[in-house]
N, C-alpha and C positions, 0 to 999 in steps of 0.2 A: 075761519082756521085762527088758531091762537096769532092773538101780535108777534111772538116769539118766532113760531114753527116760520120755519123755508117750505116756500109755493114752488110750484111747479105746475101752469095751466098749459098742456101741449109745449111749445116749444117757445113757450112765454116763460121768462123767470125773473120772480120779483125779489129782491136783495132784501135780504134782513136790515131792517132798519136799528142801528147800533146806538141813535138818541133817544127812541125805546125802549130795547132791551135795559140802557140805563136808568133811565128812570125808573121802569119796574122793578130793577133790582136795587135802586136804593129804595123803593115804598117795600119792598118786601122786607127786607135786611132792617129796616126802620121802624116797621111794624111788628117783627119780631122782637126788635132791641127793648121796645115796650113792656115785654111779656115777663123779662129775665130782672131778677132783682139780688137774685142771691138769698144768703140767710140774714135773718135777723139776727145779731151780736148783744147775748146779755149784757149787763150793765154791771153785775155783780161778778166780783171775779174770789178767784180761791187760788194760793200755791199749793202746788201739789205736794212741794216739802212739809207741810202741816201737815200731810197724811201718809207719813212714813216716807218716803222717795229722798234718796240719795245720790245725791250728782257725782258718785265716784269712780264710775263705772263700771263697779262691781258689784254693790247693792243688787236685789234682783226689786225691782220696783213695779211690777206687774199689780201688786195688792195694793197700791198704792193708789193706782189707776183706778181699780176698779170701785175703790174707795170712792175716790174723789167722784167718778159718773155717779156714783148712787147716791154721794153727797148732795148732785150738782140736780139728779131727777127728784129729790125728796125739796130743794127750794124751787122747784118749776125752772130750772134751768142756771146757768152759770158761766162765766171763763174761767177756764182752767189754764193757770198760766207755770210755765213749764221755765225755770229761770236758768243762770249758765251754768253748764256741767255735764255730762254722760250720765244720762237715766240708762241702766241695761234692762230690759221687760223682756221676762222670760214667758212667753206667750201671747197673746194678741188681746189690741185694745178695743174693747167694745164700747160703741155710742150708744148715749141715749138723746133722746131730744131735746133744744134749745143749750145745746152746749158749745163750747167754741174752744179746739184747745190752741192754746196761744203757746207756740216753742220760738222763745226770745233770741234774740242774735247773741251765740254763747253755747248756745243749747243745742245736745243732740239725744233727741229718743232712738236707744241702739238698741237694736232686735237680737234676741239669741237665736243661732240658726239651727237649732235642733228642734227636729221636725215634731216631737212628741208634745211639744207642747203647743201646738197649735191644733190640738184634736181636744174634747172632741168634735164630728163633722160639723159642720153648718151646711143651711141651705145655700148655693150658690151658682156660678156657672162658668163651664171650662171647656172654649173655642169656640161657644154657639150652645152647648149643651146644656140643661139645666139639671143640676146634680148637686150631692151631697157631696164635701170634700174637706180641707183641711180650712180651715179659718185664715181668710186675709187679717194678713197685722194689723191694721186697721180695718175696724169694718162696724157697719151701720146697716139697718135693715130697719125697714117701716118708719121712720123717722122723719122730721121737720125740721128744719133750720139747724144744720150741723154747718160747722165750718172747723176749717183748721187753719192756721195763719201764723204770721210771725218772721224773721228771718234766721230761724234756726236749722234745724235739720232732720229730717226721717231717716235714720240707715237700717237697711232689711239686712247687712251683713251676713249676705247667703250665700257668700260666693264659695264656703267648704262644704254647704251641703244642698240646697234647693237646686241650684244654679248645675250640679252635674248629674239633674236629674235627666237631662234629655233624650241622651241613648237609651233611657230606661222605661220610658213612658208608652212605647209603641202600644204594649197589650192594654194598658186603661186608656188609651186615646181608641183604642180600636173598639174595646165594649162601650164608651159612653156612646159612641156614633152609633151602635148596632142597638145598645137602649133608645139611640132618638128617632131613628129611622123604625124601630118595631113599637112606641111610643108608648114603652115602656111608663109604668106610673111612677112620679117622679120621685114618692116614697120609696121605691126600691132602685134608684139609684145611687147607691153608697158606696163612696170610694175610699180616699184616708188612704194608712196604713197600707202598704203594697200594692199600689199602682200608679204611684210616683207621679203623679199629677200636681203639678206646684202650685200651689195658691198666690193671687193679688196681693202686692204690698198694701195699697187702700183699695177698698171697695165700699162705693154705698150702693145699695140696695133696694127698690122702691121705696128713695125717698126723697122729699120735695125742700127746695131753699136749700143749695148747697152754697158753700164758699171755700176755693183753696186759695190762698196766696201766700205767695212768698216764699215759702218753707225750698228748701234746698233738698233735694231726692236723690238717693243714690242706695248702689245695691240691694234692688229688688231681689226677690225670690223669681217670681216672671210677671206680669204685666204691673206696670207702677202704677196709674188709677184708671178703674176701674167704674166706670160709670153703670150700673145694669138699670136698667125700667126707673129710670128718675129724671127728676123735672125741675126746670127755675134754679141753674146752675152756672158759677161763674168759677172759671179758673183762670187767675193774675198772676202774674209776674213770678211763677215758680222756677225753679232754676233747677238741671238734671247735670248728673254726671255718673249716668246708670245703664253700663254698659254690658253686665250679665247677659246668659241667655234668654230671648224675648224681653227685652227690657222694653218694652213700648211704653212711649210716656202718659199720653192720652187714650180712654178706649170708652168710646159711648156706645152703651149698648141698649136697646128700647128705649132711647133716652131722646128727649127734647126739651127746648129753648135753651139753649147754652152757648156760653159766650167764652171764647179761649182767646186771649189777651198778653200781648207780652210776655211769651214766654220763651226761657234760653234752654233749645232743648239740647241734650247730648245724649245720647241715647242707641243702645246697643240693638236696638229693630225700628218700629215704626215710630215717628213722634206723635202724631196723630193717626190714629185705626178707628174709622166710626165703623160700627159690626152692628146688627140687627139679627141676628139668632142662626141656627146653620138649620137648613134644611124643615125637616116634619115639625123642629121646634118653634122656627122662626116661621110657618105657615100656620101652624096652630095658636101663637100668640096673636102676629098678627096686627100691632103694633109697629108701625114706622117707626126709626132714628129720625129727628128731622129740627129744622132751625136749628142748624148748628152756626154758629160764626166764630173764625178763626182767623184772627186781625193782628197784624204788628206782633209777631213769633219771628224768631231766629233759629231756622233748623240747621238739625245734624243729628247724623244717624244713617240710617238705614234708607229710609223713606219719607219725606217730609209729612204729607197726605195721602193716606186710603183709605178708599171705602172697599170692605168687603177682606177676607174673602165671606164671611158668615154674616150674610145680610139678606138672608131668605124672606123676612119681615118689608124689606125695603130702604131706600134713602133716601130722604128729600129734602130741599132749600138748606143746601150748602153751600156757605160764601165765605171763599177765604181770599183775604183783601191785605196788602200791602204790609206782605212780609218776604222775609229776604234769610240770608245763610248766614251760622254762626262757624261751617266749616262742609265739610263733601255730605253729600246724599247720592246714595245712588239713582234713585229715581225725586223727579218734583211731586209730580200730583199721579195717583196711581189707582185705579178700577180695577176689581177685579174678582170676578165671577166667573163662573162656568153653567153648564147645564143639568147640574147636581141642585142647583139653588133657588131656582125661581127670581121671583120678587121682582124689585127694580129699583132702578137709579135716577132721579129726574129731578131736574134744577139744581144745578151746580153751577156755580157765579165764581170763576177766576179773576182776581183785578191785584194789577200792578205788583207782580209775585219776582223776586231776581234768585238767580243761582247761580254760583260760580261753575264747575264742571261736575258733569251729571252722566251717567250711562244714560238715563231717558230722561225726556224732560218732561212731558206727558206723555202718559201710558193707557191706556182704557180698555181690558179684554175680555171676552167672555167665551177665553178658554183657558183660564187659568190652571196652568200646574196638569193639564192632558188630562182632567178630571172631564167625569161626566158624558161623554163624548158618545157615547149611549143611549142616554135617557134625555127628555123633554124637558125640562123644566128649566126653561130658557129665562133668561134676564131680560125685562126692556131697560135697555137705558138710551138715554137721550135729554132732550133739552140741556144741554152743558154749552158754554157760553165764556172763553176766556178771552181776556183784554188784558196787554200788557203784561205778556209772562217771559221772562227774559234768560239765559243763561248763557255763559261765555263760551264752553264745550258742551257737545252731547257724545259721548264715547261712542255711542252704539246707534240711538234713533232719536231725532228732535219729537217727532208727534208722530203717536202710533194710537191706531183703533183699529182693534179686530172684534167686530161683530159677526154673527152665523148669520147663512142661509136662511132659517126659522125666522130669526130676529135681530134685523138690523140694526147697529147704532143711529139714530135718528138723529137730527136737528142740534147741529154742532157748528159754532161758528168758532174760528181764531182769529183775533185780530191783534194788530202790533203786538204780532211774536218776535221776537228777536234772538236767533241762534249762533254765536260767531261760526262754528265747526260743528258738523256731523258727519259721522259715517254715514248714515241713512236719514236724510234728513225727514221724508213722510213715508209711511207706510200705513195705508187704510184698505180694510177689506170689510166687505160687507156690511156697507154704510148705505146710507140716505140723507140728502139734505145738509150737505158739509160744506161750510164758504172760508174762506181764506181772505183777511182784508188787510195789506198793507204790512205782510211778513216777509221775514227776510232769514233766511238759512243759509250758512256760510258766508256770512255778509252780504254788504248789500253792491248791487250795480250799479257802478258810475254811470259817469256817459260814452255812449258808446263809443265806440275807435271809429275813425273814417278812411275808407280805402287808402291805399298809397297806389 
């Protein structure tokens, strides 16, 4: 049996060895950190204003960015410097390899909200299904060594158009899922105009060596940062005020070797949502999202860290450590899957994370949205280790584990969990091998009173 697994032999019970868990956690984490370097940044710099851009908030700077990217490619790479000013861009910025987009303090890249500027469609993904759709506003595919840095702002400016589309997306959403389940060839999955599927603000697809650092992100049309089939990624020091519809902060999907640190989230949806394909697409790709370290972040938004629900290729080796809150979160850690999904969630380590008031502190469910209950694509969820997780109040539930009879949630350890008050302290269904060590929900009991 694995060192980290809980074990039962007849009536004998072997408690988990917390010291061994911590030793293995640190060894795994440090091994993963050794694989992460992010992008190499070119030393050669060029000014976006030298290519015709003007930071007056009026002139369309799309062609200037296109020319700068072309010049950078010709040089073998460059740092494209965006100085102080507001740069209106009517259409997407498509990256090339070996480029650093340096958005300086006082600079804003402000995208035009008109949807027609983000056509023709490009190969992308939408809610875990591969398809062709409107271009993400900043897009790179099949590249290496790409970065966005600086203290400036990336403004999706999507409040008047894309953010109003959710009520119209149902037909396109259903069509995308039908194509997924029928395994329709990718070349035939064409969406765009008339289907109301919103594009992401920033997407790097099939890229290696990526760095996103420092910039302020706001008003995204959909997910803010989508890391699709990419690896060796650093997201550091990003700042958000992105509260439009489905403004997830960072969504890794089929991606690996990722460091997310020192982020100030303030999002209209999940802060970090780890995904890995939906249903047939995920099973066919079969590449898990893995080796993801989230540390020293300040959470604010819907949920802090989510795994799922599009995770059919599996998620493993996720580390959440030394994080706190910048405001309200509905849930702290949220694992969501159902019998439509399959796949697995394994080896999640949560260490020293604190929240104020939440609805639920830790919630893992295999029955998300009540979907798939007639199916049998059960997700294997297990090897979860939570040590030092705290909140002042859980208005609904403290700790929730919801497995299924066919596939219980297995091997979970909660240690040093402190919840000041909770309407429902613990709710565990269909679980095997759950241990709680030094946990206090609703405060600590003091010295017992004496009989009088």
